[in-house]
ZADRENSE-117586 format. One record per residue: y, z, x of N, C-alpha, C in turn. Coordinates in steps of 0.2 Angstrom, whole numbers. Layout:
<rs>
     n_v     n_w     n_u    ca_v    ca_w    ca_u     c_v     c_w     c_u
       Y       Z       X       Y       Z       X       Y       Z       X
...
</rs>
This chain:
<rs>
     n_v     n_w     n_u    ca_v    ca_w    ca_u     c_v     c_w     c_u
     190      -6     -19     187      -4     -18     188      -7      -8
     187      -3      -3     185      -4       2     180      -7       4
     183     -15      11     176     -17      12     177     -17      19
     173     -19      23     171     -18      29     174     -22      35
     179     -27      31     185     -30      34     189     -25      35
     190     -21      31     196     -16      32     196     -10      35
     190      -8      36     188      -2      41     190      -5      47
     188     -12      49     189     -15      55     197     -16      57
     201     -17      51     207     -19      53     210     -12      54
     208      -7      53     213       1      52     211       3      57
     204       1      60     200       4      67     203      -2      74
     206      -5      72     208     -10      78     201     -14      80
     198     -14      77     190     -17      80     189     -23      76
     183     -27      79     182     -33      75     175     -31      70
     174     -34      65     168     -32      63     160     -31      63
     160     -34      68     154     -35      70     151     -25      74
     156     -24      76     159     -18      81     156     -12      75
     159     -11      69     160     -10      64     152      -8      59
     150     -16      61     142     -13      58     138     -12      62
     137     -13      69     133     -10      72     134      -1      73
     139       0      74     140       9      73     137      10      65
     139       7      60     136       8      55     129      11      56
     126       5      59     117       2      57     116       7      64
     116      10      67     116      15      73     113       9      79
     116       4      80     114      -1      85     119      -2      90
     115       0      97     119      -2     102     124       4     104
     128       3     111     131       9     114     138       8     114
     143      13     112     151      12     110     155      20     111
     159      18     117     164      23     120     165      27     111
     164      34     114     166      38     109     172      38     104
     179      35     106     185      35     105     182      30      99
     178      22     102     180      18      96     175      18      90
     170      23      92     166      25      86     171      31      82
     174      35      84     179      42      83     183      37      79
     185      30      79     191      26      75     190      24      71
     179      21      71     178      18      65     177      23      60
     175      29      63     171      34      59     178      37      53
     185      37      59     190      40      53     192      35      50
     193      28      52     194      21      45     192      22      39
     184      23      39     180      24      35     180      29      31
     183      35      33     184      43      28     191      41      26
     195      37      29     202      36      27     203      33      22
     198      26      22     198      21      17     191      23      12
     189      28      12     184      31       8     178      25       7
     177      23      13     170      18      13     165      21      13
     160      17       9     154      19       8     150      13      10
     148      12      15     141       6      15     137       3       9
     136       0       8     130      -4       5     125      -3       5
     119       1       5     112       2       4     108      -5       3
     110     -10       0     108     -16       0     108     -21       4
     116     -18       7     118     -24      11     114     -22      19
     115     -17      20     112     -15      27     106     -16      25
      99     -15      22      94     -16      21      94     -24      22
      97     -29      22      97     -35      21     100     -37      29
     104     -35      31     106     -35      38     102     -33      42
      98     -26      41      94     -22      47      85     -24      46
      84     -26      40      78     -29      39      75     -22      36
      77     -19      35      76     -10      35      78      -8      26
      77      -4      22      78      -1      17      80       5      17
      76      10      24      75      17      22      72      20      17
      68      15      13      67      19       7      57      20      10
      55      25       7      48      26       8      47      27      -1
      40      21      -2      40      24      -9      33      29      -8
      34      34     -16      25      37     -15      23      36     -22
      16      37     -22      12      35     -29      10      41     -30
      11      45     -36       5      50     -38       3      47     -43
      -3      54     -44      -6      51     -54      -1      52     -56
       3      56     -58       6      60     -65      11      64     -61
      17      67     -63      22      71     -60      20      76     -66
      15      79     -68      13      86     -71      10      89     -66
      13      95     -66       7      99     -60       8     102     -54
       8     107     -50       9     110     -48       9     106     -38
       3     105     -39      -1      99     -33       3      95     -32
       7      92     -38       9      84     -36      16      85     -35
      21      92     -38      27      93     -39      28      96     -29
      21      99     -28      22     101     -19      23      95     -16
      17      93     -18      20      84     -13      22      82     -11
      30      79     -19      34      76     -18      38      80     -14
      40      87     -16      45      91     -10      42      91      -5
      39      90      -1      37      89       6      39      83       9
      38      78       5      37      71       7      45      71       7
      48      73       2      56      72       1      57      76       7
      58      82       9      59      87      16      58      82      21
      53      81      22      53      76      30      58      70      29
      57      67      25      62      59      25      68      63      26
      70      67      23      78      71      24      80      72      30
      75      75      34      76      77      41      77      70      44
      76      62      40      76      58      46      81      51      42
      85      56      37      89      52      32      88      46      27
      78      47      26      77      42      22      78      43      14
      76      38      10      76      40       5      68      39       1
      69      40      -5      60      43      -7      61      37     -16
      58      36     -14      56      32     -22      47      34     -22
      49      36     -31      42      40     -33      40      35     -39
      35      35     -40      29      30     -45      25      34     -47
      22      34     -52      16      36     -55      10      31     -57
       5      32     -57       0      29     -59      -2      29     -65
       1      34     -68      -3      34     -77     -10      32     -77
     -13      36     -72     -19      40     -71     -26      30     -74
     -21      25     -72     -26      18     -71     -23      13     -64
     -32      12     -62     -28       6     -58     -23       1     -59
     -23      -1     -65     -17      -6     -67     -10       0     -66
      -7       3     -68      -4       8     -66      -2       8     -58
      -7      10     -56      -7      11     -46      -3       4     -43
      -7      -3     -46      -4      -6     -44       2      -8     -47
       7      -8     -51      11     -10     -54      15      -5     -49
      16       1     -48      19       4     -45      20       4     -36
      16       0     -34      14      -2     -26      19     -10     -26
      19     -14     -33      22     -19     -36      30     -18     -33
      32     -11     -37      38     -10     -38      41      -8     -30
      36      -4     -28      39      -2     -19      41      -8     -14
      34     -13     -16      35     -19     -14      43     -23     -13
      44     -24     -21      50     -27     -23      54     -23     -20
      56     -18     -20      62     -14     -19      63     -13     -11
      57     -16      -6      57     -19       1      57     -14       3
      52      -6       1      52       0       6      50      -2      13
      51       4      14      48       3      21      41       5      25
      38      10      19      32      11      18      29      15      13
      24      17      12      22      19       7      17      26       8
      18      30       3      14      37       4       9      36      -2
       3      34      -3      -1      34      -8      -6      40     -10
      -6      42     -14      -9      46     -17     -15      41     -24
     -18      40     -21     -23      33     -26     -28      36     -27
     -31      38     -34     -36      41     -36     -42      33     -40
     -38      29     -41     -40      25     -46     -41      17     -44
     -38      15     -38     -37       8     -33     -45       8     -29
     -49       4     -30     -55       5     -27     -54       2     -18
     -58       7     -14     -58       5      -9     -56      -1      -6
     -60      -5      -9     -59     -13      -8     -53     -16      -6
     -52     -13     -11     -43     -13     -14     -38     -12      -9
     -39      -5      -6     -36      -3      -3     -35      -6       4
     -43      -8       8     -44     -11      12     -40     -18      13
     -39     -22       7     -36     -27       7     -27     -25       7
     -26     -23       4     -19     -17       6     -15     -19      13
     -22     -14      17     -20     -13      25     -19     -20      29
     -20     -25      24     -20     -30      29     -14     -32      27
      -8     -30      22      -3     -33      21       2     -29      26
       8     -34      27      13     -31      33      15     -24      31
      16     -21      26      20     -14      25      15      -8      25
      17      -3      31      12       2      30      11       9      26
       7       9      28       6      14      21      -1      20      24
      -1      26      20      -5      33      23      -5      33      17
     -15      38      15     -16      39       9     -18      46      10
     -16      50       3     -15      57       4     -20      58       0
     -26      64       1     -31      68       1     -36      61      -4
     -36      56       2     -42      51      -1     -43      49       6
     -53      46       7     -54      45      11     -57      39      12
     -56      34      16     -58      27      15     -61      26      20
     -66      22      20     -73      20      24     -67      15      29
     -66      13      36     -61       9      38     -54       8      39
     -51      14      36     -45      15      35     -42      23      36
     -48      24      42     -47      33      43     -41      35      47
     -39      31      51     -33      33      54     -26      34      49
     -28      30      42     -21      30      38     -23      37      32
     -29      39      33     -30      42      28     -28      51      29
     -25      55      26     -23      61      26     -28      66      20
     -32      71      23     -35      72      18     -37      78      21
     -43      82      19     -46      91      23     -53      90      19
     -57      95      22     -65      97      22     -64     100      13
     -67      92      10     -67      93       3     -75      97       2
     -78      94       4     -86      97       3     -85     109       5
     -83     110      10     -82     117      12     -76     120       6
     -71     115       4     -67     117      -3     -70     119      -9
     -74     115     -10     -79     116     -15     -83     121     -14
     -85     122      -8     -91     128      -8     -86     136     -10
     -82     135      -6     -78     140      -7     -76     145     -13
     -74     140     -18     -72     138     -25     -79     142     -29
     -85     139     -28     -89     142     -30     -92     148     -29
     -91     148     -20     -95     154     -18     -88     162     -24
     -83     160     -22     -79     165     -25     -83     168     -33
     -83     162     -39     -86     161     -45     -92     166     -43
     -97     166     -38    -104     166     -39    -102     175     -36
     -97     174     -32     -96     183     -30     -92     188     -35
     -90     184     -42     -88     187     -47     -93     189     -51
     -97     189     -48    -106     189     -54    -107     184     -58
    -105     180     -59    -105     173     -62    -113     167     -58
    -118     166     -62    -124     163     -60    -124     157     -64
    -121     157     -70    -122     150     -72    -118     145     -75
    -116     143     -69    -109     137     -68    -109     132     -67
    -106     128     -74    -106     120     -73    -101     119     -70
    -101     111     -65     -97     109     -64     -94     101     -68
     -89     101     -67     -85      93     -68     -83      92     -63
     -86      83     -62     -83      82     -55     -78      77     -57
     -73      73     -52     -70      69     -53     -75      61     -51
     -70      56     -52     -76      50     -50     -79      51     -45
     -85      49     -47     -91      52     -40     -92      44     -37
     -88      38     -39     -90      32     -33     -84      35     -28
     -79      39     -29     -75      43     -23     -77      49     -18
     -77      47     -11     -79      51      -6     -76      59      -8
     -71      60     -10     -67      65     -10     -73      69     -18
     -74      66     -21     -78      72     -26     -84      70     -25
     -87      67     -21     -95      67     -20     -93      74     -14
     -90      73     -11     -89      80      -5     -87      86     -11
     -85      86     -14     -83      94     -15     -87      94     -23
     -94      89     -22     -99      91     -29    -105      92     -24
    -105      89     -17    -110      93     -11    -108     102     -11
    -102     102     -12    -100     110      -8    -101     113     -15
    -101     110     -22    -104     115     -28    -112     116     -26
    -114     110     -25    -121     111     -24    -125     116     -17
    -120     116     -11    -121     120      -6    -119     127      -7
    -115     130     -12    -114     135     -13    -120     139     -17
    -122     135     -22    -128     136     -26    -136     137     -23
    -134     135     -19    -143     134     -15    -140     139      -8
    -136     141      -6    -134     147      -3    -136     153      -7
    -135     152     -13    -134     159     -19    -142     160     -20
    -146     154     -19    -154     157     -20    -151     154     -29
    -147     148     -33    -146     148     -39    -149     138     -39
    -155     141     -43    -158     134     -46    -152     129     -48
    -152     123     -46    -147     119     -50    -150     114     -53
    -146     116     -59    -148     113     -67    -144     106     -68
    -144      99     -66    -140      94     -67    -137      95     -74
    -139      97     -82    -137      97     -86    -131     102     -86
    -129     105     -81    -124     108     -81    -119     103     -77
    -117      98     -74    -114      94     -72    -111      87     -74
    -105      87     -77    -104      81     -79     -97      78     -75
     -97      72     -76     -92      68     -73     -87      66     -77
     -81      66     -72     -74      65     -77     -71      59     -72
     -64      60     -76     -61      53     -71     -53      56     -67
     -52      63     -69     -46      68     -65     -42      68     -70
     -42      64     -76     -37      65     -81     -39      70     -86
     -36      73     -89     -34      79     -93     -40      79     -99
     -39      73    -102     -43      73    -108     -50      74    -106
     -50      68    -102     -59      69     -99     -63      74     -97
     -59      79     -94     -61      85     -93     -63      90     -98
     -58      88    -102     -57      94    -111     -64      91    -112
     -65      84    -114     -71      82    -117     -79      85    -115
     -76      84    -108     -83      87    -104     -84      93    -104
     -78      98    -105     -81     106    -104     -81     108    -111
     -80     102    -116     -81     104    -125     -90     102    -125
     -92      97    -121     -96      96    -122    -101     100    -119
    -101     103    -112    -105     107    -109    -105     113    -114
    -100     116    -116    -102     122    -118    -105     123    -126
    -104     117    -128    -108     115    -134    -117     115    -132
    -118     111    -126    -125     112    -123    -125     119    -121
    -122     123    -119    -125     128    -114    -118     135    -116
    -122     138    -122    -114     140    -125    -117     147    -121
    -123     149    -116    -123     154    -113    -119     153    -105
    -114     147    -103    -110     144     -97    -105     154     -98
    -104     153     -93     -99     158     -90     -95     156     -84
     -96     149     -81     -89     149     -78     -90     141     -74
     -82     139     -75     -83     132     -75     -79     130     -67
     -82     124     -64     -81     123     -57     -78     114     -58
     -70     113     -60     -65     106     -62     -63     105     -55
     -66      98     -55     -62      97     -48     -55      92     -49
</rs>
């Protein structure tokens, strides 16, 4: 297996020149760069990502945390993050939180152990306080689909209240009047905003709010199933469900 000193010998330059060209550091004459690249090709030399990360203090890796790998939402999210990183020749490391705060902590610890340059977090279970503590660490991160007070510049989100209202408006326009709501965790800003959108849609349509038609879930499939089963049992005349 070829080593960096073999490339330097064949190209007629010193090892530091080869290293700096590989890492994109400094400026070199076009013919020097061409000789190094040709030597790498002739020797089939592949730079070690681990060695480069130690030398440059950058792993070129970004960690992406999602709740799980199922469903179109998470698949599209991973695809878009990967597409953007590809443009910058960066690597994507993914992990799922397994619908728990402990799972999300473990994923972030693995990102840290791999020396990821930054994190993209779709965290649903870590508390706001824990995320604020994480923000004091040197590794940067952004939050997807999550609003945390004090971390506004790191949050990428949308108008959840309007989205919730639009969804329920659609059901109302289809003729539904008895519409139940299964929320996410209501200690999360996004869930509260979506719930407010549900209430706004009912109010606009002059539909009386019945709190017995509302149940809190935890974003998981099992909790959604159990909540829906309970609602249908207590309200057999229910005609529509708004899931968050």
